[in-house]
C-alpha angles and dihedrals in degrees: 000000000000092000092051092050090047092053090045090052090046090050091051095047092048090051092049090048091048090048090049092050090047091052096053093043089055092049090052093051091050091051091049091049091051094046090048088054092055091045095055105028096073100038120091141289097061119203096221096158091055092043089055092047093051090049087056091048092049099038112029093036091055095040096098094045091046092048095049093044095044092051094047091049093054094045094046097044091050093048092049094048099052099074092053092050091044091061086065097037090247101129089130087068093061097093091050091049093050092050095048094048095046100042097041100042125347100056098054091036098049091046093048092050092049091048091047089057100042108025099030096051089044093056093042092051095042096051090037090057091047091050095053096043085053094238091131090051088050091052089051092051090048090059097249123129105244093176092059092041098043108027106027095049092049096047091044090051096049089049093052097039107045093062091055091047090048092053088048091050091052092051094048092045090051090051090053088050090051094051090053095045094045090051095051105028101024091231114171125237095247094047092047092049092049092052091044098058097034098084094040117100131192089259089061094055093042091048092049090050093049089049093052092048092049092046095048091049090047093052095046097045093047092047094049093043092053093046100038090052101039122129142177102067120264093349087061091054092056091046090049092051092046096043091051091055097045098041094044092051092047091049091045090056093048091049092048090057094046095046092046089053094048096046091048090067093062093050 
């Protein structure tokens, strides 16, 4: 009995050690991948045409989904907040509440989550498919730089485009909030806009911009890492796409908490 328990304990310790080794190995690979991006992204030649094409893929292809989602977020948040404010007779604070919630948190976060699902999975699946069909290996053999062309362009595109989409989401969400407020309270557009921007400060806009840039970089680098390092044929492509979505969303929430905590020190 003692021998069996001892063997089980040794086996569990071995599995734990192997899991720990794998974790730190993956962490090292991720750090090397990010450092390689910064080494190659800002060194000529620059793939400007590919960057523009990727910006189109990330931005324009997501335009409809972002528009619908942003509008629904604005309407629903306004509708759900009204009963709580009505209990205190503070319906007039609704535009200010909507603007603070949307600009500080909802617009960057909602945009990042949508992009993680749509853009992150697309990048992971595309690069994963190129890896398992040996297209990336062929590019390396031919003397081109697949990392710069495939990875750097996509990460730069998401880093540039997500802040634009986030700003657009915020404007559409505010428009949805205005339609709801106007329908129920009869507030004019000029009054609504004045109340929307009154509580916002420079720190709010800067924090929202920083969030969007960080989220965009995270989505791009995670999707590229998962796809660029995928293996095991078509199964690896599916895992790369799924891993890109799950990991990007998890990191977005972690970054949201950290950035909110940092910006709260400046308010």
